[in-house]
C-alpha positions in Angstrom: 0.0 0.0 0.0 2.9 2.3 0.7 5.6 0.9 -1.6 6.5 4.4 -3.0 7.2 5.8 0.5 10.6 4.2 1.2 12.3 5.4 -2.0 10.8 8.9 -1.6 12.0 9.0 2.0 15.5 7.8 1.1 15.7 10.4 -1.6 14.8 13.2 0.8 17.0 12.0 3.6 20.0 11.4 1.3 20.2 15.2 1.0 21.3 15.3 4.7 25.1 15.6 5.0 27.3 16.3 8.0 27.7 19.9 6.8 24.0 20.5 6.3 22.9 23.6 8.2 20.1 23.3 10.8 17.9 25.5 8.7 18.4 23.2 5.6 18.0 20.1 7.7 14.7 21.4 9.1 13.3 21.8 5.5 14.4 18.3 4.7 12.8 16.9 7.9 9.5 18.7 7.1 9.5 17.1 3.7 10.1 13.7 5.3 7.3 14.3 7.8 4.9 15.2 4.9 5.8 11.9 3.2 5.1 10.0 6.4 1.8 11.9 6.8 0.8 10.9 3.2 1.0 7.2 4.1 -2.1 5.0 4.0 -2.9 2.6 6.9 -2.0 -0.9 5.6 -4.8 -3.4 6.0 -2.4 -6.0 7.5 -1.3 -3.6 10.2 -4.8 -2.5 10.9 -5.9 -6.1 11.3 -2.9 -7.0 13.4 -3.6 -4.1 15.8 -7.3 -5.0 16.1 -6.4 -8.6 16.7 -3.7 -7.8 19.3 -6.1 -5.5 21.2 -8.8 -8.2 21.2 -6.4 -10.9 22.4 -4.9 -8.8 25.2 -8.4 -7.7 26.2 -9.7 -11.2 26.4 -6.6 -12.6 28.1 -6.4 -9.8 30.7 -10.2 -9.3 31.2 -10.1 -5.9 29.5 -12.4 -6.4 26.6 -13.6 -2.8 27.1 -10.3 -1.7 25.5 -11.3 -2.9 22.1 -14.1 -0.3 22.2 -11.5 2.4 22.7 -9.7 1.5 19.5 -10.3 4.0 16.7 -8.5 3.3 13.5 -8.1 7.0 12.5 -6.6 7.9 15.9 -4.3 4.8 16.0 -2.9 5.5 12.5 -2.4 9.2 13.3 -0.5 8.2 16.5 1.7 5.6 14.6 2.6 8.2 11.9 3.2 10.8 14.6 5.7 8.5 16.4 7.5 7.7 13.2 7.6 11.2 11.9 9.0 12.4 15.2 12.2 10.7 14.3 12.7 13.1 11.4 13.6 16.3 13.3 16.6 18.3 14.5 16.9 16.8 17.9 17.2 13.2 16.8 19.5 14.2 14.0 21.9 16.0 16.3 21.8 13.2 18.8 22.6 10.6 16.1 25.4 12.7 14.8 26.9 13.1 18.2 26.7 9.3 18.6 28.2 8.7 15.2 25.1 7.0 13.9 22.6 7.5 11.1 18.9 7.1 10.6 19.6 3.8 8.9 20.8 2.4 12.3 17.4 2.9 13.9 14.3 1.0 14.5 11.0 2.4 15.7 8.2 1.0 17.7 4.9 2.4 18.8 3.4 1.2 22.1 -0.4 1.0 22.2 -1.8 1.4 25.6 -4.6 3.1 27.5 -3.8 6.6 28.6 -4.2 6.9 32.3 -4.4 10.3 34.0 -1.6 10.4 36.6 -0.5 12.7 39.4 3.2 11.7 38.9 5.3 9.9 36.3 8.8 8.5 36.6 11.7 7.0 34.7 14.2 4.7 36.3 17.6 4.3 34.6 19.5 1.1 35.4 22.7 3.0 34.7 23.2 6.5 35.9 23.0 8.5 32.6 25.4 11.2 33.9 28.2 9.2 35.6 27.7 6.0 33.6 27.9 4.1 36.9 26.4 0.7 36.4 26.1 0.2 40.1 23.9 3.3 40.6 20.1 3.4 39.9 19.0 6.9 38.8 15.4 8.0 38.9 13.5 11.0 37.6 10.1 12.1 38.8 7.7 14.7 37.5 4.2 15.8 38.1 1.7 14.7 35.5 1.9 12.1 32.7 5.6 12.6 32.0 5.7 14.7 28.9 8.5 16.7 30.4 10.5 13.6 31.1 10.5 12.3 27.5 10.1 15.5 25.5 12.6 18.2 24.6 11.6 20.8 27.1 13.6 23.6 28.7 15.0 22.6 32.0 15.3 19.0 30.9 
């Protein structure tokens, strides 16, 4: 259903070079995001998501979750996760790590959104000292957008 997407995406992303300015990279990323946005929801993925939700719902006694599944919202979320890869922040992070977009894989977790007072992330290795013997935790009020997003003060 989306066979034309990969060649188009490769053509756009091949314009990225180590010397590409942030302004030019931003234009390239916007083009890549538009390509992702133009994709159609593959029937095989649609069926697999619906089946997985039903199986988990039945197994865990949460059949009500299948009623919360809306194809349009699910597909928009999947495309949003994927297109978020094509932005300045990941590009700079990859360059610093000596890696490229071709080294990456992407996954989208489907789960019920629960309103929360607090959110946390636990690192099994301290991300600042790289000490493998030290557990490091971060805690914020709310659902955790400030933990996983690119926000000032992060």
